[in-house]
N, C-alpha and C positions, 0 to 999 in steps of 0.2 A: 504494499499499499503505498501512496505517496501521504505523507502526515502534513498540514499544512493548516494556518490559521482559519477559521470559518469566515474570519472576514478577508482573506485574502481574494482579488480582484480577476486573477486568473486561473485559469485550469491547464494543465498537461496537455498536449496536444490529442496525444492518447492514453485512453486506461489510466485517468489520472485516480488518484484517490485523498478525500481530504479526512481527517479524524478532528473532533472537537469536544473530549472531555469537560463535563465542568463543574460544577460545583455543588449544585443542591437538587432538590428533589423537581420531577417535572409536572408535567400541566397534567389533568385529569378529566380535560374535557378538549372536543376538538372544534375547529371555528368551521367556516362555511369553506369547502374544499371548491368547489365549483366556483365559487366567484375568486379564489385566490387564482386559479387557474386560467381564468377570464383576465385579470392582472397581467399576470405571467404573461402572455399571449401577446400581452401587446408589447412586449419588450424588442426593441428592432433587433433582427435577425432568427427571432422564433419563428418557427413554421408553424408547429401545432406541438401541444403539452395536453399530457395525461399527468393524474395523480391519486393516490390512494390514501387513506389513512385507515389506521387498526388498533383499535383497543382490545388486549388481551384475548387475541386473536382474530376477532370480530371484526366487519366493517363499521367502520364511524364516520365514513364521508368519501367520495370520491368524484372526480371531475374531469371534463376535457373541454378544452379551447383551442381555437386555430385551428388548423385544416390537416386534413391530411396527405396532401399533395401543395406543390409551390403555388403560389398565387392564389390561394382559397379554394383550391381545388379538391375534389375527391370526398367533400362532408367532411366532419371531425372524425379524429383518431376515436377508436373503440374504447371507452376507460379502463377495459379489462386485456386491452390486446398484450401483445408481445412487444417486447424489446431490447435492443442490446444492453446489456447491462455495464460494459466497458470494464474498468479496474473492482469492480464491485465483485467479478469473479473470482479476483487475488486470495481475497479471504476465507472463499469455497476451497481453492484450491489450495491454500495454506492447513486449512482444516485437516483437510483427508490427508496431506502430508504430516500432520502432525498425530494424526489418529495411525498411522503409519508406525510413528517413534513409540505412541503411547502402548504397542501391540508389540515392541521390541523386534523392527523389521529394517530398521536404520536409526542411527543417532542422531543428536543435533549438532554435536561433534564431529560425526561424519567427514569428510576430504570429498569436496568434488571432485578430485583427480579418481580418487577409490571408486567413487558410484557411477561417472562417466569417464572412465579413462579416455574415450573419444574425443573428449572435448580439450583435454590434456597433453593429446599429441600434437606434433610441432609448434606448442605454444598457443593454440588455438583460444586458450582462455590464459590468458597470463596468471601465474601464481596460482594455478589449481591446487596445488598440491599443499597451499598452505588454506584455502577457502573452505568453512565449514557450511552447516546446513543453516546454522542460523543466523549465517552471517547473510544468505541468500533470501530469506524468509523478512531478516529487518531490513533490506538495502543497505548493509555495511561492507558488503563484499569488496565493491571499489569497481568492480567489472561497468565497462560504459553502455551504455542505453543501445540498443539499434534502431530506435525509432527515427531518431533526428538524422539529418545531415551533418556533419560537424562544423560545428560554429554558426549553425543555422536553427531557425524552427520550422524548416520545412521538413514533411517526411520523406525519409530515406529510399522510400519506395512506392512505385505508380500505386497510385490511391484508385487509380481506374480499371485496373487490372484485376476483375473479377472470379478470373477462370484458372488461370497459374496456381500448381500445390507447389507450396514452400515447405519441407521437411523443418522441424525446428532445428534442427543442426546446421541447415544451411542460414537460417534466421542470425544464431550465433557466430556462423561466420560474417556475419555482417559489421561485426564490431573488432574484426582482427585490423589491428594497426592503430585503433583509436586510445588515446591515452586512459590511464587508470583514472579513476576519480579518488582514488585516497588509498591506504593501508587498506590488509585485512580488518575487519572489525572495530576500525577507529571512527569512520566518518560516515554517516547518514547523506544518502545520493539514491534518489530513486531511479531503476533501472528496470525496465520490462523485461531485460535479457535475464537476470533472476530468475523472474517466474518462469520464463521458457524454459530455463532449466531445471527449475523443480518440476515441470510437468515431464520433463524427461524423465527424471530422478522416478517418479511416481510409478512411470509407464515401465521403468527398468527392473524395478524393486517386485511390482505386484506381475508382471506379464501382461497387463491389461491397457488397454487405450484408456487415457485421461477420462473421455466421455463415459465410459463403463464405471469408473470407480466413482467420477461424482454421481452418476444416478444411481448405483449401489449403494453407496454410503450416508449420499443426501438426500438428493432428491425423491429416491421412493421411499423413503427412509420417513421423510417429514412430508409426505403425501403434495410436494411439488410438481403437481400433476402436469403443467403448463412451461415446465424448464425443460432444458437441456443445452447441452454443449456443442457447438459447432465445430467440424471437425476440418471437411475439407470442401474447397468450392465445386459444385454452386449453392452448397447449403444455404439456408439463408433463414428468414424470419416466416414462420409458418401461420399463414390467416391473415388479414387484414392488419395494417401497420401505419405508424409513421416513416414519411420517408425525408430524409435529411439530402442535403445540398452542400456540395465541395466546387469552389473555382477551378477549371482548366486553366492549362495557359496562355489561353486568351480570356480569360477570366469570366468565360461563361460558367454559369452555373450548370453542375451534372447531378443526377439523382444517384446516389453512393449509399444507397439502403441493401445492397448487396455486397455492402464491403467483405474482402476476401478473408473467408473464415479460416483461412489458415495462418493467418498474421495474428490468429489469437490465440491459441495454444492456450500455455501455462497463462500466459498474461493477460486475458481478456475474452474468453469465448462463449460465454454464456449468455443464453438467450433467456429471459424471465417475464415475470409480470409484475405489476404493485403488490400483490398479492403474497407470490410465492417469495421474493425476497423478501418481504416484512416475516414471512414465517419463518425464513433461514436466519435472521437477525434475532428473532425472538427467540427461536432455540440456541443460537450460539451464546447471546446476552444472558439467559438463564442457565447459562452451564451444562448445557445438554449433549452436547457434541465433543468438549475435551476436558478433561480436568483442569481443574485451577491452574497448576502449576504450567502447563501446555497453553493452555487461553492466555496466558501472560505474556507469553512469547510475543502474540501477536497484541496486546493491547497494555503492555506496561514497558514498551521498549522506551530508549533514552531519545528516539527522534518524536515521539507521539507529542504533540504541542495543540493549541490549540484557544480560544475564546468562548465563553460559554454561549448559549442563546438567551433571548429573552432576559437582557441585562445582569447575564452571568445566573441565572435561577434554574436553567432547564439544564439537568444533568441526562450526559448521554454521550455515543457518538453518531458522527456523521461522514458516510463514508460516498463518495463518487465516482464516476465513470464517464471518460470521455473518448468519443472519436472519430473521425470525419464526419460530420452532419449530424452529431446527438451528443447530447450531455445528461447524466442522471444522477440522484441525487436521493439519497436514501437516510435519515434521520431514525433512529432506537434510542428508546430511555434506557438508562443506565439496569434498571430493573428488566428490562424484555418485554414489558406491558403495551409500549406506546410505540408505534411506529407509522413514518410518514415517508412516503417513495416515488418521486417524481420524477418523468422521462420527458425532456425535450428534444424535437427533431428542429435543426436550425441551418440556415442559408448564408453562414458566415464563420471563417475563421476565426475570428476575434471574440474571446470569450469575456472581453473586460466587462460589457455590460450584463450579458446572460447570468453569471456565477452571482454576483450580488446579490441580481432579481431572485434570484432562486433561492439563496439563503432568506432576503426577505421574506419571499412564501412560507417557506419552513414556519418563519416567526408569526405570519398571520395566522396561520393553522393552529398554532402549538402553544401560541404565547396569550392566548386568550386569557387564561386564570393561573398561568404560572408568576 
């Protein structure tokens, strides 16, 4: 996950995650979700938006605004439709990895080179013999990110290639020659490559695909019947859903709802709904998926920071995800009783207005009695 303040005005271009532990008990009632979605949809660059609030696992309000397609076309997005959750996938993937640790099938101290000798060969991942599993989970490995071109905010891959399958090892190879971001275990620097490698480790240890392990250990267990991990193109979002847009080299907006599934892998390949992602967050926060010591690996790292919502009164965690054409955000109270999930499709690369607007939306819904 990428841990940043909820007051931050920008989101990483792909597979972001924000976190905001706060300092007091959360709200007990839910504001008008439909009205909040209508306000959010007025933000420049937003095409369509859906949101769902849940209390003790029961629906407490949902809404939809904007449109399914660009320029007001296609009607509104069904409020219960699926969407890509971006880096919110990382918590799910890490949960599976940590379950394997709990089962004794690997250790947090295991070296990357021992688990994946293929990435240590020829120095593909520098210092792989020093990097341990826990550093991958907590983004302290120093391994550079594959997503961005060096020295640029532009993607390092063809956003509009919806058909070419890229193996995880090929994605890792994109980082060859890029400078490390720090010493192993010393500096928090968000890198999607960490979770590409974690996905590879899960598949190596279990002998199964990451998609199968996520389904078996989380989705079926929790009744997340609308959720799945995309793996190879042209697999996309099932059912009516919102379409996001991204400018090509001429500046023309192109539909990217078929975003190439192979780029996600362990870094962000899950498709879900506001209900299902809230179901996962509730189970995670209530300690139903991991023992406290392993859950703390994800929630208690030194990289975690943030500002409380509702004037610092609302205690919980807010995670987000972003990819070309979309941004998602989910708040879950510390006790796991209360969740609010938002998905927006967008027509702009710039998140400077969108992310603060999404955070204000969360506060508009959850801060009514906080």
